[in-house]
N, C-alpha and C positions, 0 to 999 in steps of 0.2 A: 833756707839759708843758702847764701851764695858762697861758693868756694873760690878763693883767689889763687891765681898762679903765682907762687912766690918767686919764680924766676924772672918775672918782669918787674922793672924798677917802678915802685909805687910809693906813695906817701899815705900812711894810714893815720886816722884820727881816732882817739879813744874817747868815748862818750861815757861819762859817769852820771848817774841820776842821783840827785840829792834833793831832799824835800826840806824846804825852809818856808817861813811864814810869809815873806813878802820880797819884793825886788831889792830893797835895801839890804835885807839879811842875806840874800843870794849874792849880792856884790861883796859884802864883807867876807862871806865864806869862800867865794871864788878867789879873792885876793889873798886870803890867808893860806889856802891850799897851794896856789901857784907860787907864792913867795917861799913857802916851806920846801917846795920841790925845785926851786930855781937852780939848784946845783946840778940838776940832770940836763945834759946837753940835748936830749930829745925834746924837752919841754920848750914850746914856743910861747913864751910868756905873753907877748903882745897880741897873739891871736886868740887869747882866752875870751870866750863869749859865754853868755847864758841866755836861756829862753824859758818862757813859761811852759808848763806841761801842756802838751797837745798843740803847741805853736812853735815847732822847731825852726820854722822859716823866719820868725821874728826874733832876731838875736840882738843882744845888748853887749856892747864892748865893755870889758872890765878895765882895760888899760888904754891910755892915750895912744901909744905905739908910734908916735912920730919919729922919723929917722933923725938922729942927732949928729950923724957923721961917725966915721971910724967903725961903722957896722953896729953901733949901739942904737937903742930905741928908748923912747920915754916910757917910764914905768909908773907915771902918775895917773890919776883917774881921767877918763875922757872929759873933755871940756873943762879942764882945770884952769885956774887963774895963774898968771905968772909964767915964767919960763919953764920949758920942759927940763926934765932931769933924768939921768940914767940910774939914779938911786933914790930910794924913798927918804924923805926927811926924817931925822930922828927927833 
């Protein structure tokens, strides 16, 4: 285990392992979790990715994350059709 010096400025990433049946189910789960926690300023919604077990270097984006201006980013699925949006359609 590596010990970090907390005095140096760093950015830390929390990895949570969740087991789901397939890539589609993983996307649904990841979107639900990140949307439910989106009120936390520490959460970087647009950088949410997922990977298959044992293949951490092959990551799949969960959100489009294009910059919309005014510091906002698109929260729709990657490769979505139509215009980007900063909120999910209801």
